[in-house]
C-alpha positions in Angstrom: -63.1 -14.5 74.7 -64.8 -12.7 77.0 -68.6 -14.1 76.7 -71.7 -12.9 78.6 -73.5 -15.0 80.8 -76.5 -15.7 79.0 -74.0 -18.0 76.2 -73.2 -20.2 78.7 -75.6 -22.6 78.5 -75.5 -21.8 74.2 -74.1 -24.4 71.9 -74.0 -21.4 69.3 -72.0 -19.4 71.6 -69.7 -21.7 72.8 -68.6 -22.9 69.4 -68.0 -19.2 68.4 -65.2 -19.2 71.1 -63.8 -21.6 68.8 -64.9 -21.0 64.9 -65.2 -16.7 65.7 -61.5 -16.6 64.9 -60.3 -16.0 61.8 -57.3 -17.8 62.4 -58.6 -20.9 64.4 -60.1 -21.3 61.1 -57.9 -21.4 58.9 -55.8 -23.5 61.3 -58.1 -26.5 61.1 -58.5 -26.0 57.6 -55.1 -26.9 57.0 -54.8 -29.6 59.7 -57.6 -31.5 57.9 -55.6 -31.1 54.7 -52.8 -33.1 56.5 -50.3 -30.3 57.6 -49.8 -30.9 60.6 -46.4 -29.5 61.0 -45.3 -26.1 62.4 -43.7 -25.3 59.9 -46.0 -26.9 57.0 -48.7 -24.7 58.9 -46.7 -21.4 59.2 -46.2 -22.0 55.3 -49.6 -23.0 54.5 -51.5 -20.2 56.2 -49.1 -16.9 56.4 -49.1 -16.3 59.8 -46.3 -15.7 62.4 -44.9 -18.1 64.3 -45.5 -16.3 67.7 -49.2 -16.2 66.5 -49.5 -19.7 65.5 -47.9 -20.8 68.4 -51.0 -19.2 70.3 -53.6 -20.4 68.6 -52.3 -23.8 68.6 -52.3 -23.7 72.5 -55.7 -22.4 72.3 -57.0 -25.1 70.0 -55.5 -27.5 72.0 -56.8 -26.2 75.5 -60.2 -26.4 74.0 -59.5 -29.6 73.0 -59.9 -29.5 69.2 -56.4 -30.4 68.7 -53.8 -32.8 70.2 -49.8 -32.0 70.1 -48.3 -35.9 68.9 -44.8 -36.2 69.1 -42.7 -36.8 66.0 -39.3 -36.1 67.4 -37.1 -36.5 70.1 -33.6 -34.4 69.8 -34.7 -31.7 69.2 -38.4 -32.3 70.5 -41.2 -31.7 68.0 -44.5 -32.2 67.5 -47.5 -32.4 64.9 -50.8 -31.6 65.8 -53.6 -33.9 64.5 -57.6 -33.6 65.1 -59.5 -35.1 68.4 -62.9 -36.2 68.5 -64.1 -33.5 68.6 -61.5 -31.7 66.0 -63.4 -34.2 63.2 -66.5 -33.7 64.2 -66.0 -29.6 63.2 -65.0 -31.3 59.5 -68.7 -31.1 58.4 -68.6 -27.4 59.5 -65.3 -26.8 58.0 -67.1 -27.7 54.3 -70.7 -26.3 54.9 -68.6 -23.0 55.7 -67.3 -23.7 52.1 -69.4 -24.8 50.4 -72.1 -21.8 51.5 -69.1 -19.2 50.2 -69.0 -20.9 47.1 -72.4 -20.7 46.2 -73.1 -17.5 47.7 -69.6 -15.4 48.1 -68.0 -16.4 45.7 -71.0 -17.5 43.7 -74.3 -16.0 42.3 -76.3 -18.3 44.9 -77.1 -20.4 42.2 -77.8 -24.7 43.5 -76.1 -26.6 40.8 -74.3 -30.2 41.0 -71.9 -29.1 38.5 -69.7 -25.8 37.7 -68.8 -23.2 35.3 -65.0 -23.0 34.1 -64.6 -19.1 35.6 -65.6 -20.2 39.0 -64.1 -20.6 42.2 -64.2 -24.1 42.6 -63.2 -24.7 39.1 -59.7 -22.6 40.1 -59.4 -24.4 43.0 -59.8 -28.2 42.1 -57.1 -27.5 38.9 -54.8 -26.8 41.6 -54.9 -30.0 43.1 -52.0 -31.4 41.0 -49.0 -31.8 42.7 -51.2 -32.5 46.3 -50.4 -35.0 48.3 -53.2 -36.6 50.1 -52.6 -37.1 53.8 -51.0 -40.3 54.5 -53.8 -41.6 57.6 -56.6 -40.6 55.3 -59.2 -43.8 55.3 -63.1 -44.4 54.4 -65.6 -46.7 55.8 -66.3 -49.1 53.1 -69.2 -51.1 52.8 -68.1 -54.2 54.3 -67.9 -51.6 57.3 -64.4 -51.2 58.0 -62.2 -48.3 56.9 -59.9 -48.2 53.5 -57.2 -45.9 52.0 -58.6 -43.8 49.7 -55.4 -44.4 47.7 -54.9 -48.5 46.8 -51.4 -49.4 48.0 -50.6 -51.4 45.8 -51.9 -49.9 42.4 -49.7 -48.1 40.3 -52.4 -45.2 40.0 -55.7 -44.5 41.3 -58.8 -43.0 39.6 -61.2 -41.4 42.4 -64.3 -40.4 41.2 -67.0 -38.2 43.8 -70.3 -38.3 42.9 -73.4 -37.0 44.4 -75.2 -39.9 45.5 -77.4 -43.0 43.9 -80.8 -43.6 44.0 -82.3 -40.3 44.7 -85.0 -38.5 43.5 -83.4 -34.6 43.1 -86.9 -33.0 42.9 -87.8 -30.0 40.9 -86.4 -28.4 39.5 -83.6 -30.6 38.2 -80.2 -29.8 39.6 -77.6 -29.1 36.9 -75.1 -32.1 37.3 -76.7 -33.7 39.5 -78.1 -36.6 37.2 -75.6 -39.4 36.7 -74.4 -41.6 39.3 -75.7 -44.6 38.5 -74.4 -44.5 34.9 -71.1 -42.9 35.8 -70.6 -46.7 38.4 -72.0 -49.0 35.4 -69.7 -46.7 32.9 -66.5 -47.2 35.2 -67.9 -51.6 36.3 -67.8 -52.2 32.3 -64.0 -51.1 31.8 -62.8 -52.5 35.3 -61.1 -55.2 33.6 -59.3 -52.8 31.0 -58.1 -50.7 34.6 -56.7 -53.9 36.5 -54.7 -54.7 33.3 -53.2 -51.3 33.4 -52.2 -51.4 37.0 -54.9 -49.0 37.7 -57.6 -49.5 40.5 -61.1 -47.3 40.5 -63.3 -46.0 43.6 -66.0 -44.5 43.7 -66.7 -42.3 47.1 -70.4 -40.2 47.8 -71.6 -38.8 50.9 -74.3 -41.7 51.5 -73.9 -44.0 54.2 -72.0 -47.2 53.7 -74.9 -49.4 54.0 -76.7 -46.7 50.9 -73.8 -48.1 49.0 -73.7 -51.2 49.5 -77.0 -51.8 48.4 -76.5 -50.4 45.0 -73.1 -52.4 45.0 -74.6 -55.6 45.4 -77.9 -55.0 43.0 -75.1 -53.3 40.2 -72.2 -56.0 40.9 -70.0 -53.1 41.6 -66.6 -54.9 41.2 -64.3 -51.8 43.2 -64.5 -50.4 46.5 -67.2 -47.6 46.8 -66.5 -45.6 50.0 -69.0 -43.4 52.4 -67.2 -39.5 53.1 -70.4 -38.7 55.4 -68.0 -37.3 58.0 -66.6 -35.0 55.2 -62.6 -35.8 55.5 -62.0 -36.1 51.8 -63.4 -33.2 51.5 -61.6 -31.2 53.7 -58.6 -32.9 53.3 -58.8 -31.6 49.4 -61.6 -28.6 49.3 -63.4 -30.4 47.3 -66.7 -28.7 46.0 -70.0 -29.6 47.3 -73.9 -28.6 46.8 -76.2 -29.5 49.3 -79.5 -31.5 48.0 -81.4 -34.2 49.5 -81.0 -33.9 53.2 -77.2 -33.7 53.5 -74.4 -32.2 52.0 -72.8 -34.0 48.9 -69.7 -34.3 45.9 -70.1 -32.9 42.8 -68.9 -35.1 39.9 -65.0 -35.0 39.6 -62.6 -37.3 39.1 -58.9 -37.5 40.3 -55.6 -39.6 39.6 -53.1 -40.0 41.9 -50.5 -42.2 41.3 -48.4 -44.4 43.7 -46.7 -41.4 45.9 -50.5 -40.6 47.2 -50.4 -37.3 44.8 -52.9 -35.9 42.7 -51.7 -35.9 39.4 -54.8 -34.7 36.9 -58.2 -33.3 37.9 -60.9 -34.1 35.6 -63.7 -31.2 36.5 -66.4 -30.6 35.7 -67.8 -33.8 33.9 -70.4 -32.9 31.3 -69.3 -35.9 28.9 -69.5 -38.4 31.2 -68.4 -42.1 29.1 -65.6 -39.8 27.6 -64.4 -38.4 31.4 -64.4 -42.2 32.3 -62.8 -43.4 29.0 -60.1 -39.9 29.5 -59.2 -41.1 33.0 -58.3 -44.5 32.2 -55.9 -43.4 29.7 -54.4 -40.8 31.9 -54.3 -43.4 35.1 -52.1 -45.9 32.5 -50.1 -43.1 31.5 -49.0 -42.5 34.8 -49.2 -46.3 35.9 -46.2 -46.7 33.0 
């Protein structure tokens, strides 16, 4: 891309070299979803092999992708995000959030969704989607943990906006209830364990914020931080911006032992019912 001399010290202009190309953005979107091999990328984007080869080469040259050998005969590479590429995930999620609200929605700030919305349709196509194998998020002890328990027959993964937050006025629809949801999962925890089901809560709060909440509320299951938006990018999860950061909308995923999403609950209007329903669906999945 040809640039004006005045753009040489402009970070926005330099970022536009990478993200100003439609296909580059979609390639990064698919790699964030775990589609790291050439054929999977070509199928996911619907791009010709010649054009995809060119775009991958550009992204490798830009330092946001790294080619990793996975087969020697014949030689085959997969494409993974570098540190610079991982740092683009919040920007991709912010683009999705903006598009959901202003291009696909009416501009309303909400932590929930309507049944005829693009977000609703996208979340309800998740069953059958397999989570990336290497997807881990920081836990409250300071170490990265798998999003899906390797030892459980099924995992209930619930995302929530955040605990201990003053949402301000006017209230944001769907934002309240995070503490209640965690408490209800805590109370039902023995039943989940008896069913061989793991529970995991995810928000974009920082690990030390989650750790204090878990200590006070005696939360027995893992709370993971998606502050860098790896999970949101991997599953194209709906978000909203409030209290200074992008936050997950409340939803529940039931994921089997093969890391495949089996059921989604979204939007969640009745939190007690959703917790009970997630136990029922996960227990069926675990049998």
